[in-house]
N, C-alpha and C positions, 0 to 999 in steps of 0.2 A: 593553549593548554585547556584540556577538557575539564569541565566542572566535576568535582569529586562525587556529586550526586546525580550525574548524568544517567538517565534511565537506560537499562539494558533491555533490548527488545528481542523476542524470539518468535519466529514465524510459527503460529499455532495451527492454522488451517485457512483454506480459501473456500468461500461459498460462491458458486455460480448459480445465479437465480434468474429464472425466466419470469417475465412480468406480463400481466394482461395489459390491454390498452387502457390508457388513462381516461378517467372521467373528470371533466373540468368544471369548476365553479368560478365564474368570473363576474364581477368581483364579489368577494365575500363581504361580510359585515365589517371587516377591518380594512376594506378597500384594496385588498390584494387578491391574487388568484390562488386557489387551492385545488389540489387534484387528489384522486383516489386511484391507486395502482395496486393491484393485488398480486400476491406471490403465487404464481401458477404452479411452479415446480422448481427443483434445483438439486444440486449435489454439493456435498461437503467433502473436501479431500485435504489431508495434511498430516503432519507428523503427530499432532496431539488430538485430532478428532477427525472421524470419517462418518458419513451418513448422508442424509437427504433433507431437503426442505419439505415439510408436510404441505401438500398442495392446498391452496385456498384457505390456509389457516390464519391469514392476516395479510397485511400489506403496508404500503407507505402512503402517508397523507401529507405530501410536501406542500409548503407555502412558498409561492414565488414572490419574493420581495420586490419592491420598487427599484432596487439597485441591481436586479437581475440575479441575485443569489437565491438558490433553491435551498430552503431550510427543511431538512428531512426529519420525519418522525415515523419510523418504520417499526412494526411489531408483527412478529409471526413466530411459528413453531418450527423447530428443527428436530430431527430424530437421529440419534447416534446409531452407529452400526449395531450396538447391543440392544437397541430398542428404547433407550432412555429418551424421553421427550423433554426438550429444553425450550424455554421461552427466551426469545431474543428481542431486545429493543435497541434500535440504532437511532441516534441523533447525529446530525451532521450537516455539512454544507457542500454544495456544488456550484461552481461558477466558471464561466468561460473566460479565457484571457483576451478574447477580441469579440466584437459584435458579429463578425463573420462566423466564428466558431459557435457562438450562441445560436445563430440561425440554423446552422447545420444540425446542432443538437436538438433544436426544437422540431426539426423535420425527421428526427430519429436516424440521422445519417452518421456514418463512422467518422471519428476524429482521432487525432493522435493523443496519447496519454500526456504529452507535454503541453497540450493546448487548453487544458482545464485543470481545475483543482476540485477534488472530490474526496473528502475524508469523513469518517464516521467515528463516533464514540459509542461502542456497544456496551450493553449490560445484559447479563444472563441470569435467569432464574432456573436453577438446576436442583433436582431432588438429591437427597443423600445417595452416595454411591460413587462409582469410579470417576464421574465427571464433576463432582462437587467442588473441585479445585477452581472451577470457572467462577464460582460465587465469591472467591477470595482474591481475585486478581483484577487489575485494570487491563483493558485492551484498547488498541487503536486499530482502525481499519483504513486501508488505502484502497480506494475503489476505482474500478475501470468501468466506464460507460460503454456498453456494447449495444448496438441497435436491438431493441426488444428485451434487453437483459442487463444485469450488472454482475460484475465479478469483484468480490471484496476479499482482500487479503488481510487477515486478522493477525495482529502481533500482540502477544502477551507482554506486559510490562513487568520485568523481573526486578 
């Protein structure tokens, strides 16, 4: 039996984001590896939002933990079709299900979406107007790792 407070999810939009090459810091002061990967460009398509990623408006600064988990902290700007500029912050995790998949991913090679876990918890900062609803809802993102890019499917929690 499903819990009575089980959340309802609605697909809001998908962001396909092209990334620049990573710059690595090995090891950092906390003894782990950190990277800087910038948002080169991208598109937003979905039933609740359409637009683009504003090129080079930010990026991801992931921390590669000792257990192989990549801890994301991405921040960049997107622009809705109507010109509204929206700040997006993603926190999340990516990890490979086997060492072989981890090696493929480190070489930026394609892998199946069932071979890794990649989820994000986004937060949006949106001005008053038609997209202000994004300031009032929680979202989850299920991400696909594509060589040189990510595709993140965002679901609003209703």
